[in-house]
N, C-alpha and C positions, 0 to 999 in steps of 0.2 A: 555535441555541445559541452561546454564547460560545466563542471560540478556546480559552481557558484551560480551560473545562470539558470541551471535546472532547479536548484534549491530556491532561488527567488521566485521563479514562476510557480513553483508547487505551493510555497508559502502564501503567495498572492492568491492562488486559487483556493486554498483552505479558508483564508480570511473572507472570501465571498460566499462561502456556503451558508445556508439558512442556519439560524441559531440552534434549531431543533436538531438538525443533522449533525452539526458541530458538537453538540452535547452527546449525541449517540456515539460519536466517534471518539469522545474524550478517552485518553489513554492510548489511542493509536499513535505511534510515532512514525514520522517520515524520515528516512535515511537515504541521501543521495551518495552513491558510490560511482567511482569511475567506471567500474565493470563489475559483473558478478564475481564474488569471491569464490575460491575453491569450495569453501564450506557450503555456500549457497547452492553451487552447482551440485554438490553431493545430496543437498536437500531436495533437488528436483528442478531447480531453476534452469532454464534453457540459455545458452550462450547468447542467443539473439534476441531475448525478451528485453522490453523497455523497463519492466518492473516486475515485482512480486509481492504478494501479501503472505506474510509468515507468521504463524502463532507458535511460540515457543512456551514450553512449561506446562501446558494443559495436560499431557499424559503423565506428567510427574506430580501433579496435584493430588494430595491424599483425599480420602473419601470424607474425612473430617477436616473442618477448618481450624481445629485447635492449634494454637501456637504457629499459625501459618499467616503471615501478613503479605506474602508475595502472591501477585495476580499473574496470570499468563502474560508474557510479553507479546504484544501485537504491533508488528512492524510493516510499513509499506516501504519497500526498497525500490528506488528508481535508479537505473544504470545509465549514466550520462553517455557512455560510448554508443548506445542503441537509440538515443534520442536526438533527433535532428533539428527540431524547431518547437516553437511554442505550442503548436497544434498537437504534436506528439506528446508533450507534457501533459496537456489536457486530457488527451485520449487515455493515456496510461494511468494518470491519476484517477479518472472517473472509474476506469475499470477496477483498479485496486481498491478504491473507496467502496465500490459495490460489494466486493468480497468482504471488506472489513465491516460492512453494515449487515452481513449475513446472507448475501445473495450467492446462489450458484452460478455456474458459467451461463446456463440458459437465460437465468434472470438478468445477469449482467449484460448479455447480448441484447436483450429486450430493452433494457434501460438505455444502453448505448444508441440503439436505433431510434429511440424516442428523443433522446437528447440532441442527436445530430440531424434529425429530420427538419 
C-alpha cells in the first residue's frame, strides 16, 4: 500500500478508539514508513513485519528527574511495503497498540483473538 493510504487508515483507527484508551496512549507517535530502515532492522525489526513498537530513551533516563524534561520516545512504526490492505492496517495497529498499552506477546495474542472473534 501507499504510505499516505496506510497513514490515513491508521489515523482513522486511532480516532475511533475509546477516549480512555486514547488518553492512555497519549504521547505514542505513529510513523508510517515505506519499509523498515536499516536502523530499525538493527534494533530487531524483521524485514517482513507490518509494524513495530519501539521505545527509545528509557535506558538513558537518569535515576533522578532533575533537569530532565525528556520522556522516553514511544513510536509505533507501520511499514507500508508489508501492508496489503485495510484489514492488515487494522491488525498491525491493534497488535502494536497492545504493546504500547503494556501488553506482552501472549496478552496481545489473546486480545487479538477476542477482537477478531
